[in-house]
C-alpha positions in Angstrom: 94.3 82.4 139.0 94.9 85.8 140.5 98.6 85.5 139.9 100.5 86.4 136.7 103.7 84.9 135.5 105.6 87.8 137.1 104.1 87.3 140.6 106.7 86.2 143.1 104.1 83.7 144.3 102.5 81.1 141.9 100.8 77.9 143.1 103.1 75.0 142.2 102.4 73.1 138.9 103.8 69.7 138.1 104.5 67.8 134.9 105.5 64.3 133.9 105.6 65.2 130.3 106.0 68.6 128.6 102.4 68.7 127.4 100.5 68.1 130.7 100.8 70.5 133.7 98.6 70.4 136.8 98.6 71.8 140.4 97.4 68.3 141.4 100.5 66.3 142.1 98.7 63.0 142.6 97.0 63.4 139.2 100.3 64.1 137.5 102.2 61.2 139.1 99.6 58.7 137.8 100.2 59.8 134.2 102.9 57.6 133.0 104.8 54.4 133.9 104.5 53.2 137.5 108.3 53.4 137.9 109.8 56.3 139.9 113.4 57.1 140.6 114.3 59.1 143.7 116.1 62.4 143.2 118.8 62.5 145.9 119.5 66.1 145.2 116.0 67.0 146.1 116.2 64.9 149.2 119.4 66.5 150.3 118.1 69.9 149.6 115.2 69.3 151.9 117.4 67.9 154.6 119.8 70.9 154.3 117.3 73.8 153.8 113.8 72.4 154.5 112.8 72.9 150.8 113.8 71.7 147.4 116.0 73.9 145.2 115.3 74.5 141.5 112.5 72.7 139.8 113.0 69.4 141.4 110.5 67.0 143.0 111.3 63.8 144.9 111.2 61.9 141.7 113.4 62.4 138.6 110.4 61.8 136.3 108.5 64.8 137.5 109.3 68.5 137.6 107.8 71.7 138.9 107.1 74.9 137.0 110.1 77.2 137.1 110.0 80.4 139.1 108.7 83.5 137.3 107.5 81.6 134.2 104.5 81.0 132.1 103.3 77.8 130.4 102.0 77.9 126.8 99.0 76.0 125.6 101.2 73.3 124.2 103.0 72.9 127.5 106.2 74.9 126.8 107.8 76.8 129.7 108.6 80.5 129.0 111.0 82.0 131.5 110.3 85.6 132.4 113.0 88.2 133.1 114.0 88.8 136.7 113.5 92.5 137.5 116.7 94.3 138.5 117.7 95.8 141.9 118.5 99.5 142.4 119.9 102.0 144.8 117.1 104.7 145.1 116.8 106.5 148.4 114.0 108.4 150.0 112.5 109.0 153.4 110.8 106.1 155.1 107.5 108.1 155.2 107.5 108.6 151.4 108.4 105.0 150.7 105.7 103.9 153.1 103.1 106.1 151.4 104.0 104.7 147.9 104.0 101.1 149.3 100.6 101.8 150.9 99.2 102.8 147.5 100.6 99.8 145.7 99.4 97.4 148.4 95.9 98.8 148.3 95.8 98.4 144.5 97.0 94.8 144.9 94.4 94.0 147.6 91.6 95.6 145.7 92.4 93.5 142.6 92.5 90.3 144.7 89.3 91.0 146.6 87.3 92.1 143.6 83.8 90.5 143.6 84.6 88.5 146.8 82.1 88.2 149.6 83.9 85.9 152.0 87.4 87.2 152.8 89.8 86.0 155.5 93.2 87.3 156.4 95.8 85.1 158.1 96.8 87.2 161.1 99.7 86.6 163.5 101.6 88.7 165.9 104.0 89.7 163.2 104.2 92.9 161.2 103.5 91.7 157.7 100.1 90.2 158.4 99.3 93.3 160.5 100.0 95.4 157.4 97.8 93.2 155.2 94.9 93.6 157.8 95.5 97.3 157.8 95.3 97.5 154.0 92.0 95.7 154.1 90.8 98.1 156.9 91.6 101.1 154.6 89.6 99.5 151.7 86.7 98.9 154.1 86.9 102.6 155.2 86.7 103.7 151.5 83.7 101.5 150.9 85.6 99.2 148.4 85.0 96.2 150.7 81.4 95.7 151.7 82.1 93.4 154.6 84.7 93.2 157.3 87.2 90.5 156.7 87.7 87.8 159.3 91.1 87.3 160.9 92.3 83.7 161.4 95.1 82.9 163.8 96.5 79.4 164.5 98.6 78.6 167.5 98.7 78.0 171.2 96.2 80.3 172.9 98.7 81.7 175.4 101.2 82.7 172.7 102.1 86.2 171.6 100.9 85.5 168.1 97.4 84.5 169.1 96.8 87.2 171.7 98.3 90.2 169.8 96.5 89.1 166.6 93.3 89.1 168.5 94.0 92.7 169.7 94.8 93.8 166.2 91.6 92.3 164.8 89.5 94.0 167.5 91.2 97.3 166.9 90.3 97.2 163.2 86.7 96.0 163.8 87.3 92.6 162.1 85.9 89.3 163.0 88.5 86.9 164.5 88.8 83.2 165.0 91.4 81.2 166.9 92.5 77.9 165.4 93.9 75.7 168.1 97.0 73.5 167.7 98.4 70.5 169.5 100.4 67.3 169.0 97.7 65.9 166.8 98.4 68.6 164.3 101.7 67.0 163.4 100.2 63.6 163.0 97.4 65.0 160.7 100.0 66.8 158.6 102.2 63.7 158.2 99.4 61.5 157.0 97.1 63.9 155.2 98.9 67.1 154.5 102.3 65.9 153.5 101.1 64.3 150.1 99.5 67.6 149.2 102.9 69.2 149.2 104.3 66.5 147.0 106.4 65.5 150.0 108.7 68.5 149.5 108.2 70.4 152.8 108.5 69.2 156.4 104.9 68.6 157.8 105.3 71.1 160.7 105.3 73.9 158.2 101.7 73.1 157.3 100.7 74.3 160.7 96.8 74.3 160.6 96.3 74.7 156.8 94.1 71.5 156.7 91.6 73.4 158.8 90.4 75.1 155.6 89.1 71.8 154.3 85.9 71.8 156.3 85.6 75.4 157.5 85.4 77.8 154.5 83.5 77.8 151.3 85.0 77.2 147.9 84.4 80.8 147.0 86.3 82.1 150.0 89.5 84.3 149.5 92.3 84.0 152.0 94.9 86.8 152.1 98.3 86.1 153.5 101.3 88.3 154.2 104.0 85.6 154.1 106.1 87.6 151.7 105.9 90.8 153.7 109.2 90.6 155.6 111.1 89.5 152.5 109.7 92.2 150.2 109.1 95.1 152.6 112.1 94.8 154.9 114.4 92.6 152.7 114.6 90.1 155.6 114.7 86.3 155.4 114.5 84.3 158.7 115.7 87.3 160.6 118.6 88.3 158.3 118.6 91.3 156.0 119.8 90.7 152.5 123.1 92.5 153.1 123.8 89.9 155.8 123.1 86.9 153.6 125.5 84.6 151.9 124.9 82.3 149.0 123.2 79.0 149.7 125.7 76.1 150.2 124.3 72.6 150.2 125.5 70.2 152.9 124.2 67.2 154.8 123.5 68.5 158.4 123.0 65.1 160.1 125.1 62.9 157.8 122.0 61.0 156.7 123.0 60.5 153.1 125.6 57.8 152.3 128.9 59.0 151.0 128.5 57.5 147.5 125.5 59.7 146.9 126.6 62.9 148.7 128.9 64.5 146.1 126.5 63.9 143.1 123.6 65.2 145.2 125.4 68.4 146.2 126.5 68.8 142.6 122.9 68.7 141.4 121.9 71.4 143.9 124.8 73.6 142.9 123.6 73.3 139.3 120.2 74.6 140.4 121.8 77.6 142.1 124.0 78.4 139.2 121.1 78.3 136.7 119.2 80.9 138.8 122.3 83.2 139.0 122.6 83.0 135.2 119.0 84.1 134.8 119.6 87.0 137.1 122.8 88.1 135.5 126.2 87.2 137.1 127.0 91.0 137.2 124.2 91.6 139.7 125.4 92.7 143.2 125.8 89.9 145.7 122.8 91.1 147.9 120.6 91.1 144.8 121.7 87.5 143.9 121.1 86.4 147.5 117.6 87.9 147.5 116.8 86.2 144.2 118.1 82.9 145.7 115.8 83.4 148.7 112.8 84.2 146.5 113.5 81.6 143.8 114.3 78.7 146.1 113.3 79.4 149.8 110.1 81.5 149.4 109.0 79.5 146.3 110.1 76.1 147.5 109.0 76.2 151.1 106.7 79.2 152.1 104.8 79.5 148.9 104.7 75.8 148.2 103.3 74.8 151.6 100.8 77.8 151.8 99.4 76.8 148.4 97.9 73.8 150.0 95.0 76.1 151.0 94.1 76.4 147.3 92.7 72.8 147.5 89.6 74.2 149.3 89.4 78.0 148.5 91.6 80.7 147.0 94.9 81.8 148.6 96.5 85.1 147.6 99.9 86.2 148.8 100.1 90.0 149.3 103.4 91.8 148.5 103.9 89.5 145.4 102.4 91.7 142.7 105.2 92.8 140.3 104.4 96.5 140.9 105.0 96.0 144.7 108.2 94.1 144.7 109.9 95.8 141.7 109.4 99.1 143.6 110.9 97.7 146.8 113.8 96.2 144.8 114.5 99.5 143.2 115.5 100.9 146.6 119.0 101.0 148.1 119.4 97.7 150.2 120.3 99.7 153.3 117.1 101.7 153.0 114.8 98.7 153.4 114.3 98.4 157.1 111.9 98.5 160.0 111.3 102.3 159.7 109.3 101.8 156.5 107.0 99.4 158.3 106.6 101.7 161.3 105.7 104.6 159.1 103.2 102.5 157.1 101.5 101.0 160.2 101.2 104.4 161.8 99.6 106.0 158.7 97.0 103.2 158.6 96.1 103.2 162.3 98.4 104.6 165.0 97.4 101.7 167.3 98.8 99.1 165.0 102.4 100.3 165.5 102.0 100.3 169.3 100.6 96.7 169.7 103.6 94.6 170.7 105.4 92.8 167.9 105.4 89.1 168.8 109.1 88.8 168.0 110.3 91.4 170.5 107.2 91.9 172.7 107.7 95.7 172.1 106.0 98.3 169.9 107.7 98.9 166.6 107.5 102.6 167.3 106.5 104.7 170.3 105.0 103.6 173.6 104.0 99.9 173.8 100.3 99.3 174.5 98.9 96.1 175.9 102.2 94.2 176.5 101.7 90.8 178.2 104.9 89.4 179.8 103.7 85.9 180.4 102.8 84.9 176.9 104.7 82.3 175.0 107.1 83.6 172.3 106.4 80.7 170.0 102.9 79.8 168.8 103.7 76.1 168.9 105.7 73.5 170.9 106.8 71.2 168.1 110.1 70.2 169.8 108.5 69.3 173.1 105.6 67.4 171.4 108.1 65.5 169.3 110.3 64.4 172.3 107.3 63.5 174.4 103.7 62.7 173.3 104.6 62.1 169.6 107.9 60.2 170.1 106.7 56.6 170.3 104.5 56.9 167.2 106.8 58.8 165.0 110.0 56.9 166.0 108.4 53.7 164.9 107.9 55.3 161.4 111.5 56.7 161.3 112.9 53.2 161.4 116.6 52.9 160.5 116.2 49.5 158.7 113.5 50.8 156.4 115.5 53.8 155.4 118.6 51.6 154.9 116.5 49.5 152.4 116.3 52.5 150.1 120.1 52.4 149.7 120.8 56.1 150.2 120.4 56.7 153.9 122.9 55.9 156.8 120.8 53.8 159.2 123.1 54.6 162.2 122.6 58.4 161.6 118.8 57.9 161.4 119.0 56.1 164.8 121.1 59.0 166.2 118.5 61.5 164.9 115.8 59.5 166.8 117.8 59.7 170.0 118.5 63.4 169.5 114.8 64.1 169.2 114.2 62.1 172.4 116.8 64.2 174.2 115.2 67.4 173.1 118.0 68.1 170.7 120.9 68.0 173.1 122.8 65.3 171.3 123.0 67.3 168.1 123.0 70.8 169.5 124.8 73.6 167.7 123.6 73.2 164.2 121.3 76.1 164.3 118.5 73.9 163.0 115.2 72.6 164.3 115.9 68.9 164.0 112.3 67.9 164.4 111.7 69.3 160.9 114.0 66.6 159.4 112.5 64.0 161.7 108.9 64.8 160.7 109.9 64.9 157.0 111.4 61.4 157.2 108.2 60.1 158.7 106.1 61.7 156.0 108.5 60.6 153.3 108.2 56.9 154.4 104.4 57.0 154.5 104.3 58.6 151.1 106.6 56.0 149.5 104.7 53.2 151.2 101.4 54.6 149.8 102.8 54.8 146.3 104.1 51.2 146.5 100.7 50.1 147.7 99.2 51.6 144.5 101.6 49.5 142.4 104.4 52.0 141.9 108.0 50.8 141.9 110.1 53.4 143.7 113.7 52.8 143.0 116.8 54.3 144.6 119.0 56.0 142.1 122.1 54.3 140.9 125.4 55.0 142.8 128.3 57.0 141.5 126.2 59.4 139.5 128.3 61.9 137.4 129.1 65.3 138.9 127.6 67.9 136.6 128.7 71.2 138.1 131.4 72.6 140.3 133.1 70.5 143.0 130.9 69.9 146.0 131.0 72.3 148.9 130.7 70.2 152.0 130.5 72.9 154.6 127.4 74.1 156.4 125.5 77.2 155.3 126.1 78.9 158.6 129.5 79.7 160.1 130.7 77.9 163.3 130.6 81.2 165.2 127.1 82.0 164.1 125.8 78.5 165.1 127.4 78.7 168.5 126.2 82.2 169.2 122.6 81.3 168.1 122.4 79.1 171.3 123.4 82.0 173.6 120.5 84.6 173.4 122.3 87.6 174.8 125.5 87.2 172.8 123.5 86.4 169.7 121.5 89.7 170.1 124.7 91.7 170.5 126.2 89.9 167.5 123.1 90.5 165.4 122.9 94.2 166.3 126.5 94.9 165.2 126.3 92.6 162.2 123.3 94.6 160.9 125.0 98.0 161.6 128.2 97.0 160.0 126.7 95.6 156.8 124.5 98.7 156.4 127.4 101.0 156.8 129.5 99.1 154.3 126.7 99.1 151.8 126.2 102.9 152.0 130.0 103.4 151.7 130.1 101.1 148.6 126.9 102.5 147.0 126.7 106.2 148.2 123.3 107.6 148.7 122.1 109.7 145.8 118.8 111.5 146.4 
């Protein structure tokens, strides 16, 4: 493995007993009794956040390796210290120069003795930086061959077309990996079990492509952690704008008897990570640690690690030297200007290719803007409500989910209808409801497959004891935020002033000290 116990990214390992750990979930699940108990806290966490919190799996008998930890030869888990956050301040140019050095060192270590190198390239900034780092290594003669850029998505999307431009600018090879409705079906049946059923199938995108198209010796570099480490941004929100995770049931799918204990279990996971970080840490630091320890680890890293089944995936920006340096900076200092300076220093053209998110250059005059391209690289919502609806709705059958004892069949049926309506029936949650819908389909197929192998999968007993603080039954986003997210212009204005105000307050609270 290229990763150490202090890397932000580690491929998931599972255990059914303390002595035996493996990255192969199917191998671990077969070691022990053929009796499995569903973990409703894990299920609720996936419904609420699209990923499991803590070290949970779908089954109480199995667990995952904790975040930032090592495993001894006798199977014991050793938790590593979580590096602190700081308040250092410097110019964006100097920070970019230091980040460039650290990223080159990280990429050189990962690429050592590799002949076949790919880079996952989108229209975003983080993957463009990874490609630029490899370009610099090639210019220095450290890489003997040009990497190949890989971009999945609809051909007429910004991600695909601007990734192609970036690859050509750097002299890289480039390959487009097409997507369509069949991608979802493939991920439900084949990809979902490879994630231990812990991530909605849509997040696999085209990762199964690697099964037949690269060699076992290939190295695939990804920049999935770039936004979170480099710009302190998670799903479009900077760490100063984040609030603590609050578990809830977005579509009322869990029966009331199970809801409070399930929320309580998730809260226990959140509290444990806070205790590791130190309760005296600033709120923004605890929020970033939550996002890294739960979201990035439980969803992004977990699903991307599927590629390791056929070659080697390495996540850039996750080396401890890289993220501890970025964490040492003042939270208000980690912004787009660092990325702009870094891209311009690597290749001036990279900063002027449109960013897929905005369709504008990050700095200076925009070059090569195409106004008719799709903003999203997929059309999961439309595929779900049209070409995929008949097949998946037969799987997401209310009666089957009722038989497990923990789901509300009427709400499962409402979810089916909401997907058919294109989301209009359940609008305003700020969620992509097809993710939950696809996950339910994959979950059923996974349980049915286990039962066909002789496993007895039992619902948990009702009235489980509450083991932490009283349940928080609200949503993780405010009512105003959810409503504004459906009105593009108002949301852009709201986001602009939210970012400005949080940055101003942070500088006032922690004054800049050069």
